VMD Tcl script that draws the C-alpha trace (Angstrom):
set ca {
  {19.25 -18.94 18.20}
  {20.68 -22.63 18.62}
  {24.32 -22.76 19.11}
  {24.84 -24.90 15.93}
  {23.10 -22.27 13.92}
  {25.36 -19.74 15.23}
  {27.63 -19.09 12.59}
  {26.78 -17.13 9.62}
  {25.83 -14.29 11.22}
  {29.36 -14.14 10.65}
  {28.59 -13.79 7.07}
  {25.08 -12.73 7.93}
  {26.11 -10.10 9.88}
  {29.90 -10.10 9.61}
  {29.51 -9.25 5.84}
  {26.39 -7.27 6.23}
  {27.85 -5.76 7.29}
  {23.99 7.48 -5.81}
  {27.32 8.27 -8.74}
  {26.25 7.68 -12.37}
  {27.83 9.20 -15.42}
  {28.56 12.92 -15.57}
  {25.05 13.80 -17.25}
  {22.91 12.73 -14.21}
  {22.44 15.81 -12.22}
  {20.58 14.77 -9.07}
  {19.18 11.48 -7.32}
  {15.69 12.36 -8.68}
  {16.82 11.30 -12.11}
  {15.52 7.62 -13.17}
  {17.73 5.11 -12.06}
  {20.07 3.33 -15.05}
  {19.74 -0.52 -15.60}
  {22.13 -3.00 -15.01}
  {22.03 -6.78 -14.46}
  {18.76 -7.32 -12.53}
  {18.89 -9.11 -9.09}
  {15.40 -9.63 -7.47}
  {15.12 -9.50 -3.97}
  {11.85 -10.38 -2.02}
  {11.72 -9.05 1.27}
  {8.78 -11.19 2.29}
  {10.67 -14.34 2.07}
  {13.62 -13.48 4.07}
  {14.37 -16.46 6.50}
  {15.48 -15.85 10.27}
  {18.23 -18.20 9.68}
  {19.61 -20.16 6.83}
  {22.08 -23.07 7.06}
  {24.73 -22.39 4.23}
  {26.97 -25.53 4.82}
  {26.90 -26.27 0.94}
  {27.98 -22.33 0.13}
  {30.71 -21.57 2.63}
  {33.65 -23.80 1.96}
  {36.01 -22.50 4.81}
  {35.97 -20.62 8.03}
  {39.21 -19.30 9.48}
  {39.88 -17.17 12.67}
  {43.55 -15.45 13.20}
  {44.61 -13.76 16.02}
  {46.04 -10.43 14.95}
  {49.47 -9.83 16.96}
  {50.44 -6.56 17.53}
  {53.35 -4.86 19.24}
  {53.03 -3.64 22.81}
  {51.35 -0.30 22.94}
  {50.51 -0.27 19.27}
  {46.92 -1.54 19.40}
  {43.95 -1.20 17.16}
  {41.50 0.55 19.12}
  {38.76 1.33 16.25}
  {38.60 -0.26 12.94}
  {37.43 1.81 10.07}
  {38.61 0.46 6.68}
  {40.18 -2.82 5.83}
  {41.95 -3.81 2.63}
  {43.25 -7.15 1.27}
  {45.93 -6.48 -1.13}
  {48.66 -8.60 -1.93}
  {48.48 -11.29 0.98}
  {48.41 -8.08 3.56}
  {45.45 -6.86 5.53}
  {45.72 -3.35 5.89}
  {43.55 -1.90 8.71}
  {42.72 1.80 9.17}
  {42.03 2.68 12.76}
  {40.99 6.54 11.81}
  {39.46 7.85 15.10}
  {41.47 5.81 17.91}
  {45.01 5.94 17.02}
  {44.92 7.23 13.50}
  {47.33 4.34 12.28}
  {47.30 2.11 9.63}
  {48.61 -1.38 10.73}
  {49.41 -4.01 7.87}
  {49.41 -7.48 8.77}
  {50.36 -10.60 6.85}
  {47.61 -13.48 6.45}
  {49.04 -15.42 9.56}
  {48.22 -12.30 11.69}
  {51.40 -11.13 12.18}
  {52.30 -7.23 12.16}
  {54.43 -6.35 9.26}
  {54.25 -2.52 9.71}
  {52.39 0.37 11.37}
  {51.97 3.74 9.90}
  {52.01 6.45 12.30}
  {51.27 10.17 11.85}
  {54.81 12.05 12.60}
  {54.44 15.43 11.45}
  {54.10 17.97 8.46}
  {57.40 17.03 6.37}
  {57.53 16.17 2.70}
  {56.93 12.45 3.24}
  {55.20 12.43 6.64}
  {51.59 12.53 7.05}
  {49.90 14.50 9.89}
  {46.25 13.05 9.70}
  {45.34 9.50 8.02}
  {42.05 10.56 6.51}
  {41.83 7.37 3.89}
  {43.87 5.07 1.99}
  {43.57 3.01 -1.07}
  {45.72 0.97 -3.55}
  {46.72 2.77 -6.87}
  {46.39 1.20 -10.25}
  {50.04 0.17 -9.75}
  {49.66 -1.60 -6.60}
  {51.36 0.81 -4.31}
  {49.66 2.03 -1.27}
  {48.65 5.69 -1.14}
  {47.03 8.08 1.96}
  {44.97 10.99 1.97}
  {46.10 13.70 4.62}
  {42.99 16.07 4.79}
  {44.84 18.23 7.35}
  {47.46 18.94 4.89}
  {45.34 18.42 1.93}
  {48.43 15.88 0.61}
  {48.61 12.48 -0.94}
  {51.53 10.47 0.23}
  {52.53 7.61 -2.19}
  {54.45 4.46 -0.78}
  {56.70 2.06 -2.47}
  {56.33 -1.80 -2.42}
  {57.48 -2.26 0.77}
  {55.38 0.37 2.28}
  {57.91 3.16 2.64}
  {57.04 6.78 2.01}
  {58.22 7.32 -1.52}
  {56.82 10.88 -2.44}
  {54.03 13.17 -1.78}
  {52.30 15.81 -3.32}
  {49.85 18.81 -2.19}
  {46.31 18.50 -3.74}
  {45.36 21.89 -6.02}
  {41.55 21.82 -4.74}
  {40.31 21.16 -0.94}
  {36.85 19.60 -0.54}
  {35.52 17.86 2.37}
  {36.18 13.73 1.02}
  {35.62 10.79 3.09}
  {36.87 7.85 0.53}
  {39.17 8.05 -2.49}
  {40.14 5.85 -4.91}
  {42.61 6.12 -7.66}
  {41.95 4.73 -11.32}
  {44.85 5.15 -13.93}
  {45.38 8.84 -13.84}
  {42.24 10.15 -12.22}
  {41.49 10.27 -8.40}
  {37.53 9.36 -7.86}
  {36.61 10.99 -4.36}
  {33.56 10.68 -2.08}
  {32.42 13.19 0.29}
  {28.67 12.31 1.04}
  {26.47 15.39 1.20}
  {29.28 17.57 2.33}
  {31.56 18.37 -0.70}
  {31.05 21.49 -2.64}
  {33.08 23.59 -5.42}
  {32.04 26.68 -6.78}
  {28.69 26.34 -5.16}
  {28.26 23.26 -6.74}
  {27.27 20.37 -4.67}
  {27.63 16.94 -5.22}
  {28.84 13.60 -3.60}
  {31.57 12.25 -6.14}
  {34.53 14.39 -7.73}
  {36.47 13.42 -10.49}
  {40.00 14.52 -9.98}
  {43.20 14.52 -12.14}
  {46.56 13.31 -11.02}
  {47.45 16.76 -9.46}
  {44.23 16.33 -7.47}
  {42.68 19.16 -9.11}
  {38.76 18.54 -9.76}
  {38.06 18.17 -13.45}
  {34.04 16.89 -13.10}
  {31.42 15.96 -10.56}
  {28.78 13.65 -10.28}
  {25.64 13.02 -8.07}
  {24.98 16.29 -7.74}
  {22.49 17.56 -5.00}
  {20.45 20.57 -4.11}
  {21.91 22.86 -1.28}
  {19.17 21.91 1.25}
  {20.70 18.49 1.44}
  {23.99 19.84 2.55}
  {25.39 18.74 5.70}
  {22.28 16.10 6.34}
  {22.99 13.43 8.48}
  {21.84 10.87 5.84}
  {23.68 7.38 5.91}
  {26.57 7.23 3.77}
  {29.29 4.53 3.06}
  {32.47 4.26 4.59}
  {33.95 2.47 1.59}
  {31.91 3.15 -1.48}
  {34.58 1.98 -3.71}
  {35.68 -1.89 -4.60}
  {37.52 -3.48 -7.31}
  {36.94 -7.03 -9.25}
  {39.73 -7.74 -11.77}
  {40.28 -4.58 -13.73}
  {36.85 -3.29 -12.85}
  {36.19 -0.62 -10.43}
  {32.75 -0.37 -8.54}
  {30.85 2.07 -6.59}
  {27.96 1.58 -4.21}
  {26.19 3.66 -1.75}
  {23.35 3.44 1.04}
  {19.68 3.74 -0.33}
  {20.70 3.54 -3.95}
  {19.68 0.20 -5.68}
  {22.05 0.43 -8.62}
  {25.80 -0.90 -8.07}
  {27.86 0.97 -10.79}
  {31.13 0.46 -12.69}
  {33.62 3.33 -12.68}
  {35.62 3.57 -16.22}
  {39.19 4.74 -16.39}
  {37.87 8.18 -17.51}
  {35.71 8.72 -14.64}
  {32.52 7.66 -16.23}
  {29.43 5.73 -14.07}
  {27.58 3.17 -15.57}
  {24.97 0.59 -13.99}
  {26.46 -2.98 -13.20}
  {23.53 -4.30 -11.03}
  {20.32 -3.20 -10.38}
  {18.60 -4.15 -6.95}
  {14.90 -4.85 -7.49}
  {13.35 -4.88 -4.10}
  {9.71 -5.95 -3.26}
  {7.31 -5.29 -2.00}
  {7.37 -1.32 -1.21}
  {11.03 -0.51 -2.52}
  {12.30 2.59 -1.29}
  {12.03 5.23 -4.02}
  {14.64 6.49 -6.18}
  {14.06 9.72 -5.36}
  {13.81 9.36 -1.66}
  {15.72 12.45 -1.14}
  {12.62 14.43 -2.86}
  {10.00 12.59 -1.32}
  {11.15 12.00 2.05}
  {14.59 14.11 3.26}
  {13.56 17.55 1.72}
  {10.11 17.99 3.54}
  {11.70 16.41 6.71}
  {15.35 18.39 6.47}
  {15.14 20.08 9.74}
  {15.26 16.60 11.05}
  {18.44 15.53 9.02}
  {20.09 18.74 10.12}
  {19.20 19.36 13.57}
  {21.94 19.79 16.08}
  {20.04 17.42 18.55}
  {19.13 14.51 15.97}
  {16.40 12.39 16.86}
  {17.21 9.38 15.17}
  {14.16 7.39 16.02}
  {11.95 10.10 14.08}
  {14.44 9.84 11.06}
  {14.48 6.00 11.31}
  {10.34 6.11 11.07}
  {10.52 7.80 7.50}
  {12.16 4.82 5.91}
  {9.73 2.28 7.96}
  {7.29 0.75 5.23}
  {10.29 0.72 2.65}
  {12.59 -2.04 1.64}
  {16.08 -1.26 0.10}
  {19.97 -1.25 -0.20}
  {21.91 -0.72 3.11}
  {24.96 0.26 1.51}
  {27.53 -2.12 1.69}
  {28.40 -4.53 -1.85}
  {31.44 -6.76 -1.56}
  {32.08 -8.41 -4.74}
  {34.25 -11.35 -5.78}
  {34.87 -13.14 -9.32}
  {31.89 -15.45 -8.90}
  {29.91 -14.13 -5.82}
  {28.58 -10.73 -4.40}
  {27.51 -10.28 -0.77}
  {25.51 -7.39 0.16}
  {23.34 -5.96 3.05}
  {19.87 -4.82 2.89}
  {16.71 -3.88 4.74}
  {12.91 -4.64 4.85}
  {9.75 -2.76 5.62}
  {10.40 -3.18 9.25}
  {13.85 -1.68 8.75}
  {15.27 -5.35 9.77}
  {18.46 -5.97 8.04}
  {19.36 -9.00 6.22}
  {22.11 -10.51 4.16}
  {22.12 -11.71 0.49}
  {24.51 -14.16 -0.96}
  {24.45 -13.64 -5.07}
  {25.70 -16.39 -7.10}
  {26.83 -14.40 -10.48}
  {27.60 -17.05 -12.70}
  {24.05 -18.56 -12.26}
  {22.67 -15.05 -11.74}
  {20.48 -15.56 -8.80}
  {20.73 -15.36 -4.72}
  {21.65 -18.35 -3.07}
  {21.15 -17.29 0.25}
  {19.15 -14.59 2.08}
  {18.35 -14.55 5.61}
  {18.75 -12.29 9.03}
  {21.36 -14.79 10.09}
  {23.41 -17.43 8.23}
  {25.00 -20.34 9.79}
  {26.95 -23.34 9.57}
  {26.20 -26.64 11.68}
  {29.67 -27.31 12.94}
  {31.19 -23.76 13.53}
  {28.68 -22.56 16.76}
  {29.77 -19.06 16.20}
  {27.81 -15.90 15.30}
  {29.11 -12.39 14.66}
  {27.30 -9.25 15.10}
  {26.15 -6.95 12.01}
  {29.33 -5.21 11.09}
  {28.77 -3.57 7.78}
  {31.74 -1.47 7.44}
  {34.53 -3.52 8.30}
  {34.56 -6.01 5.52}
  {36.81 -6.53 2.63}
  {37.30 -9.25 -0.13}
  {39.74 -11.02 -2.07}
  {37.88 -11.30 -5.54}
  {40.24 -13.85 -7.35}
  {39.73 -16.33 -4.37}
  {36.23 -15.67 -3.49}
  {37.41 -14.93 0.04}
  {35.71 -12.25 2.40}
  {37.27 -10.94 5.32}
  {36.47 -8.69 8.64}
  {38.34 -7.65 11.46}
  {36.60 -7.78 14.87}
  {37.59 -7.25 18.69}
  {37.69 -10.26 21.06}
  {35.27 -8.27 23.37}
  {32.98 -8.54 20.52}
  {33.42 -11.88 19.21}
  {33.77 -13.89 22.46}
  {29.91 -12.94 22.83}
  {28.84 -14.79 19.91}
  {31.12 -17.93 20.37}
  {29.25 -20.87 22.19}
  {31.55 -22.50 24.70}
  {31.44 -25.93 22.51}
  {32.49 -24.33 19.34}
  {35.98 -25.27 17.87}
  {37.05 -21.70 17.62}
  {35.91 -20.89 21.60}
  {39.68 -21.66 23.04}
  {41.71 -19.74 20.25}
  {39.47 -16.61 20.88}
  {39.08 -17.01 24.60}
  {42.93 -17.43 25.34}
  {43.89 -13.99 23.75}
  {44.06 -10.94 25.80}
  {41.32 -8.64 26.11}
  {42.23 -5.88 23.58}
  {43.23 -8.54 20.93}
  {41.29 -8.45 17.48}
  {40.80 -11.29 15.08}
  {40.80 -11.81 11.24}
  {37.70 -13.69 9.92}
  {38.09 -15.36 6.74}
  {35.29 -17.08 4.91}
  {35.76 -18.73 1.20}
  {32.77 -19.42 -0.91}
}
mol new
graphics top color blue
foreach p $ca { graphics top sphere $p radius 0.5 }
foreach p [lrange $ca 0 end-1] q [lrange $ca 1 end] { graphics top cylinder $p $q radius 0.2 }
display resetview
């Protein structure tokens, strides 16, 4: 790719990075209908200039204290002019930065005390605007004040295998992929009360799928204004979540040709369950099952006016779409997107992105080691990135 066609794989890749209502029992039910978005995968460009779409690109070094570095980004959230970054599997710390890249605070596991955390599994912002952390080892939720200081904690009534949580009013909506179960019921999404006791569940699945290595999202929940959203890999419906924990269709992604069937679990996974549950996983054989189909790759980022989401075509080639909500049409669709004056590209990072919905801004966090390989020496950003230490991380922000 030419150096002046390099950027928006920062968006292209940078930002590329099934729950319904309680009556839906499993993934073989027919999908709900939302606002349709038509995606013709036969017309995906290798690269596309989005200079008229992207208003601004910013790259900011993240400043860390000595010995307090990010080693592996798992989740990023933008909240109240702060970037909250979870390093789940490296240091198991949360790092909070302001928009200038300055470290405001780090939350470090310290122990089992009432207002301490032992293992940081996930975090979210509750309906009052406060940070909450889930400690899976203690089955405890720790709530922070407006200064990110521990305020109180409580132990959950029920313990499940969970990967993501979102607080909505007086409910906790949880996601466990193909691992959650309760009283011999198997489901992806749980609806918990304020004491973290399960009340209901959705996206039920057959026991045969339990533990199957089917791709699931790291951050399935989102928020635009007062609306909460849910999305997941291979499910072409983007959902609204009501305050009572009901799921309804928001958008319907209509792929062509050859969309992945809505009941792909039954058609593809069940008869090949030995592949998905083998201790020696053969990813090549698994990937072959999806060839010939097009569909949703699992990450949906939405602002007030736009959404950016990742997909795959019949050859399993990933690509990104930018959707204009006001005009109800896709305004960019390509494997890599670029700006003619940026000379920069970012690799495909599906899980490391977040959004400031009200300002149509999208963010990612990336290491220098990764970023420097995708910046041409004549890029206006090369000097900024190259001068930082090798273990540095950068905040990348694009404004639409």
